[in-house]
C-alpha positions, 0 to 999 in steps of 0.5 A, a space after each residue: 226123632 225122625 222115623 220112617 213110616 207113620 207114627 201115631 200120637 201116643 200120650 205118655 204120663 209125665 215122668 215123676 219129678 219131686 214136687 216142691 213148695 213155693 218157698 223152695 221154688 224161689 230158693 231153687 231159682 235163686 240158687 241156680 242164678 247164683 250158680 250161673 253168675 259164676 260162669 265166665 268165658 275164659 281164654 286161658 286153660 290149664 293142662 289138667 285133663 278132663 275125663 271123656 265120660 264127663 264130656 259124654 254126660 254133658 253132651 247127653 244132657 244137651 241132647 235132651 233139649 227141645 227141638 222142632 218136631 223132635 228131630 234133634 238136628 245137631 251133632 257134637 264132635 268132641 276133639 282131644 287129639 293134640 294133632 287135630 286140635 293143632 289143625 283146628 287152630 291153624 285153620 281158625 287163625 287163618 280165617 281170623 287173620 282175614 277177619 281182623 285185617 278188615 273183613 269184620 269192619 271197623 264197627 265190629 272190631 271196635 265192639 270186640 276191643 273191650 273183650 280183648 280178642 285177636 288173631 292168636 287162638 292158643 286156647 284151641 290147643 291148650 283146652 283139653 277138649 274142643 266140642 264142635 257144634 254142627 247144625 243139620 240143615 236136613 236129615 238123612 235116614 239110614 238108607 240115604 233118604 233126605 228129610 226136612 228138619 224144622 227150626 234148626 237154628 233155634 233148636 241147635 241154639 237151645 241144645 248149645 245152651 244146655 251144653 254150656 250149662 251142663 259143662 259149667 255145672 260139672 265144674 268146667 269152663 268154656 269159650 265159644 269161638 265162631 271163626 267165619 267161615 267154618 267149612 274147614 271143620 267139616 273136613 277135619 271132623 269128617 262130617 257130611 255136607 248137610 251139617 253146618 258147623 256153628 260153634 267151637 267150644 274150647 272146654 277145660 279147667 281155667 289156668 291159675 292166670 285166667 282172667 275175665 274182661 271187665 266189660 264182660 261183667 257188665 250185664 243188662 239189668 233185669 228190667 231191660 230183659 224182662 217184661 211181666 204182663 200180669 
């Protein structure tokens, strides 16, 4: 985390962590893979509430992500207020109307067709929580001094991955939503100009009628995403 004044490098011992054998490592890796195979993006949420402390703990886990110079250039705004969620939906759908009316281009719309997306975004109101992810393009000290952040997109992307994983591990489902442009979120969430909204996560429990697009189940095989140089 950024701090004013000079801070000397001070090495600390690695915090304790249980040692596991090779067989246990493989078992743990496969168990985690199995867990993540059950993660799916959904668009139909139930009205089952989610305790705010669960959201707090998941965001706390996201805050542990590595970041450039440890500046942690992110902010998460979690919204449960129905009226505010309705405003987010209205503003997002206004942008989506332009997107699907031609702003996206034919190739992009064709790529989205198997996913089943469209202008209507009822999940932005149905989900008990919306978590808006902001990237801090630069930081501000308490006295208003501006400082540089480093590797902002990469850092925020890693933290968002942590968050999505933490939510899934807690038994929740989510939808990543990226209306474009998203500057309306700064006003609705009362966030400063130097923070760029990059994503909305709709978070909650799936409804009994929730479905998954067949195309979303098609993943690249391991030999297309991994090269081992031994």
